[in-house]
C-alpha positions as CSV (number, residue, x, y, z in Angstrom):
1,D,15.6,-16.2,20.8
2,L,15.1,-16.7,24.5
3,R,13.1,-19.7,25.7
4,L,10.5,-18.8,28.4
5,R,9.5,-21.4,31.2
6,P,6.6,-21.3,33.9
7,V,7.1,-19.8,36.9
8,V,7.1,-21.9,40.9
9,D,5.1,-21.2,43.2
10,A,5.3,-21.1,47.0
11,T,5.9,-24.3,47.5
12,G,8.2,-24.9,44.8
13,T,6.1,-26.6,42.3
14,A,6.5,-25.2,38.8
15,T,2.8,-23.8,37.4
16,A,1.1,-25.2,34.3
17,P,3.5,-24.9,31.3
18,P,2.9,-21.3,29.7
19,T,1.1,-20.5,26.3
20,V,3.9,-18.3,25.3
21,N,7.0,-20.5,24.8
22,A,10.2,-17.7,23.8
23,V,10.7,-14.2,22.9
24,R,13.0,-13.1,20.1
25,L,15.1,-9.8,20.9
26,Q,16.9,-7.0,18.9
27,V,18.7,-4.3,20.6
28,L,19.5,-1.4,19.2
29,Y,21.5,1.5,20.7
30,D,23.5,5.5,20.5
31,D,25.6,7.8,23.5
32,D,21.5,8.5,25.0
33,A,19.3,5.7,24.8
34,V,18.4,2.0,24.2
35,A,15.9,0.8,21.9
36,V,14.9,-3.3,22.3
37,R,12.6,-5.0,19.6
38,V,11.2,-8.1,22.0
39,T,8.7,-10.5,19.4
40,W,6.7,-12.7,20.7
41,H,3.4,-15.3,19.3
42,D,0.6,-15.3,21.1
43,P,-2.3,-17.4,20.2
44,T,-5.0,-14.4,21.1
45,E,-5.0,-10.7,21.2
46,D,-5.9,-9.6,24.9
47,R,-7.0,-6.0,25.3
48,L,-9.1,-4.3,27.9
49,P,-10.8,-1.0,28.0
50,A,-9.4,1.2,30.4
51,A,-12.6,0.4,32.4
52,P,-13.6,-2.9,31.7
53,D,-17.3,-4.2,32.2
54,A,-16.7,-7.7,34.5
55,A,-19.5,-9.2,32.0
56,Q,-17.4,-8.1,28.5
57,A,-14.1,-8.8,29.5
58,G,-14.8,-12.8,31.5
59,A,-11.9,-14.2,32.6
60,N,-9.1,-12.9,30.3
61,T,-6.5,-10.0,31.8
62,P,-4.4,-7.9,29.6
63,D,-1.6,-9.3,27.3
64,A,1.5,-8.2,29.0
65,L,5.6,-8.2,29.0
66,A,8.4,-7.1,31.4
67,M,11.9,-6.3,30.9
68,V,14.1,-6.8,34.1
69,L,17.0,-5.3,34.9
70,R,19.6,-5.1,37.6
71,P,19.3,-2.1,39.9
72,S,22.7,-0.4,40.1
73,S,21.9,-1.0,43.7
74,V,22.0,-4.6,43.8
75,P,26.0,-5.4,43.3
76,G,26.6,-9.3,42.7
77,D,24.0,-11.8,40.9
78,V,20.4,-11.6,40.8
79,V,18.1,-13.6,41.6
80,T,16.2,-16.3,39.8
81,L,12.7,-14.9,38.2
82,Q,11.2,-18.2,38.8
83,A,10.0,-17.6,42.2
84,W,10.7,-14.1,42.0
85,P,9.3,-11.9,44.0
86,L,9.7,-13.6,47.7
87,R,10.1,-12.2,50.8
88,H,13.4,-10.3,51.1
89,H,13.8,-10.2,47.6
90,L,15.6,-7.2,46.5
91,P,14.0,-4.5,44.3
92,L,14.6,-5.1,40.7
93,D,13.9,-2.1,37.4
94,L,11.1,-3.5,35.9
95,C,9.8,-1.9,32.8
96,V,6.4,-2.7,32.3
97,W,4.4,-3.1,29.4
98,S,0.4,-3.6,29.3
99,A,-1.8,-3.8,26.5
100,Q,-4.2,-2.0,28.4
101,R,-3.0,1.4,28.4
102,E,-0.1,0.5,25.9
103,Q,2.7,3.2,27.4
104,A,5.2,1.0,29.2
105,R,6.4,2.1,32.8
106,E,9.5,2.3,34.3
107,A,10.0,1.8,38.3
108,V,12.6,0.2,40.6
109,A,9.9,-2.6,42.6
110,K,10.1,-5.3,44.6
111,D,6.5,-6.7,43.1
112,Y,5.3,-6.7,39.5
113,D,1.9,-5.8,40.9
114,P,2.3,-1.6,40.9
115,L,3.3,-1.6,37.3
116,L,0.4,-3.8,36.3
117,G,-3.0,-1.9,38.1
118,E,-4.7,0.1,36.9
119,A,-3.1,3.5,37.9
120,P,0.0,1.9,37.5
121,A,3.4,3.3,39.4
122,G,6.4,3.9,38.0
123,L,7.9,6.8,35.1
124,P,6.4,6.4,31.9
125,M,8.8,5.0,29.2
126,A,8.8,5.5,25.4
127,S,7.0,2.5,23.6
128,R,5.0,1.2,20.8
129,A,3.3,-2.0,20.1
130,T,1.4,-3.9,17.4
131,Y,-0.3,-7.1,16.6
132,A,-0.2,-9.0,13.6
133,D,-0.6,-12.1,12.8
134,G,-0.2,-13.6,15.9
135,Q,2.8,-12.2,17.2
136,W,2.8,-9.0,19.6
137,S,6.0,-6.7,18.4
138,L,6.9,-4.7,21.5
139,V,9.9,-1.8,21.1
140,L,10.9,0.0,24.6
141,T,13.2,2.9,24.8
142,R,14.8,4.1,27.4
143,F,17.9,6.4,28.6
144,R,21.3,4.3,29.2
145,E,21.0,6.4,32.6
146,P,17.7,7.3,33.7
147,A,18.2,10.2,36.2
148,D,14.8,10.7,37.3
149,I,14.2,7.1,38.4
150,A,16.0,5.7,41.8
151,G,18.1,2.8,41.8
152,A,17.8,2.5,38.2
153,A,19.6,0.1,35.8
154,Q,22.7,2.6,34.5
155,L,23.8,0.7,31.4
156,T,27.0,2.1,31.0
157,P,29.5,0.9,28.3
158,G,32.1,-1.8,28.9
159,T,30.1,-4.0,31.3
160,F,27.8,-6.6,31.7
161,H,24.1,-5.7,32.8
162,P,21.7,-9.0,33.0
163,V,18.3,-8.6,31.8
164,A,15.2,-11.1,31.2
165,F,11.5,-11.2,30.4
166,V,8.5,-11.6,31.8
167,V,5.1,-12.5,29.7
168,W,1.5,-12.6,31.2
169,D,-0.9,-14.4,28.2
170,G,-4.2,-12.4,28.7
171,G,-6.0,-15.8,27.4
172,N,-4.0,-17.8,30.1
173,P,-5.3,-15.5,32.9
174,G,-2.7,-15.8,36.5
175,Q,0.0,-17.6,34.3
176,R,3.2,-15.8,33.1
177,A,6.7,-17.1,31.6
178,I,10.2,-15.7,32.2
179,S,13.3,-16.4,30.0
180,P,16.6,-16.8,31.8
181,W,19.1,-13.9,32.7
182,I,21.3,-12.9,29.6
183,D,24.1,-10.4,30.0
184,L,23.8,-7.3,27.8
185,M,26.9,-5.5,27.0
186,F,27.2,-1.8,25.0
187,P,31.2,-1.6,23.8
188,S,33.0,1.2,25.0
189,S,32.9,4.1,22.3
190,E,37.0,5.1,23.0
């Protein structure tokens, strides 16, 4: 279980408290791929049709989640997500899912926006999400060593891999909640 906290704006002020306060993480892996199941409580299921009518959509946006990894090209510690993205920050490996389009996408990027837009950037990745009884359950599956995304995180055995999560509650537009970085380590089969 990972507690979430609000982001900090450009002036260093914490934004209003998020509606989503925690995510639960479960990981399954083999030699080729990693499946990450993330669950979180969300008071409302916020989905929008592919081309929402502004009168129907109101102020809501779709629920969304990003799994953030350190790209292979970024050495050392990663930046805090509480203020990311800021000018001059290095890009991060973003695996972003939105309730609007269902299929997650992955890219190494300097901002979330290209992966959250109506014509999202990045490459599709295997994902499946369900919403029941006030809770989202999302499974993201990615190759441990993707070759088709330049600079993507390589999840090699015996190495610590920083991962963090960002959640957008569509019923609380403009607000996002972030987790701290945690390390995943996949034991070597030797």
